Each structure stands twice: as C-alpha cells, then as structure tokens.
N, C-alpha and C positions, 0 to 999 in steps of 0.2 A: 428771896425770889420764889415765886410760886412754882409748884411742880407742873410740868407740862401735862396737858390733857392726855389720858391713856389712849385716846382714839386718834391722836394727832398724826402719827405715822401712817395709819390707814387712810385718814382724810387727805393727807398730802398726795398719796398715790391716786385716790379717787379724783381729786381736784386737778391732777395732772401737773403739779408744780413741786419741784424740789428746791426752789429758790429760797434760800434762808431769809431773804427780806419779806417773804410772804408769811412766815411763821406767826408773827404777832396777829395779823389779820385772820389767818386760819384758826388760830387758837380763840380769837374773839368770836368767830362764827360758831365754833363748837359751844362756847359758853352761852351764846345767844340762843342756839338751838335747844340747849338744855333748859334755858329759862322759859322758852315758848312751851315746851313739853311738860314742865313741872306741874302746872295746875291740873293737867289732864291725867297724869299718872299717880298723883298724890292719893294715897289710900288704897292703891291697887298693887298686887304683886305681879309685876311685869318681869318675865325672865330677861336676864341681862343681854343675851344676844338679840332679842327683839328690841329692847330699849336702845342698844347700841346702833342697831340698823336704823331706827327711827331718828336718832340724833345725827347719824352720818348723812341720811337723806335730807333732812331739814337743813343741816349746815351746808351741804352741797348746793341746794337750791339758793340759799343765802349767798354763797360764794359766787355762783353763776349769775345772780341777779345784779352783781356790781358792774358787769359789763353789758347789761341788757338795757338799752335805751327803750323806754316804753314797754319793757318786758320782752323784747324780741332781739334775738341774736343767735347765730350759730356760724362758727368759722370752721370751714373744712379745707381739705386740700385743693378743692376747685374753686373756692370763694366763700362768700357769705350766704348762708341759707337761713331763712327765718324760722324761728320756733318761739313759742310763747312761754315765758316764765310767769307762773301764776302770782297774783298779788297776795294769795294766801300762803303764808310761810309754812303752814303745816299740811298743805295739800298732799304731800307724799306720805305723811304720817297717819292721816285719818284712816285709810283702809287697814293699815297694819295694826293700829291701835284697836280697831273694831275686831279684827281677827284674833287679837289677844284677849277679847272679852271686855274691853273698855268702851262704854257708849260715848265715843267722842266724835265731834265733827258731823253730827246728825242734824244740825240746824235747830236744835231744841233749845229754846231760851229758858 
C-alpha cells in the first residue's frame, strides 16, 4: 500500500471534509496537482512551503470543480451563490510560481 500524501491532512481541512470515503479522491487530486505542476518546476529550486502551497491550491481547485456544473457553484448558509471555477487547473499557481522566480503561465509558447 502506498504511503499517504504528506499534504493529505492539510488538504482534508482545506477541502472541508473529514469523511474517510473522500480520502482516495482527495489523494488523487493531490497526485494530479503534483503532475500538473511538475513540468513547470522541473529544473528550478522551489522552496518546499511554496511548492506545498501551490499543490494545495491546485488540488483544492480540482476538488471544488467536481461539484461545479459549467464551472459555477457556491453553497452557503443562505443558499447557492454562483462563482466560477476556472478551466485552467493551474490558475491559482501561476502568480505564486512567478513570485518564486519561475516564468510560468505567461502565455509564452
């Protein structure tokens, strides 16, 4: 059996779920987030706290998008409020990666 992702407990709190049934999906979202980020951080020295922050933010966007039909959803105490989840899975990571000195997400082909 594979070791759980070291960010899993933090991610569970951020995602707002402590349901054990969600753990495989949460773990999958963390692995997917790391896969999305890998090509952009390869060859760069990214401090672990920054990389962890990027992984958690991307994974959280992926987790929230599972309930967002057409990218829109927000459930509050008073009902449903719209907000858009970007189709770019790295939208929350681009500014953080650039702040760490990685020229990522700048639209350069």
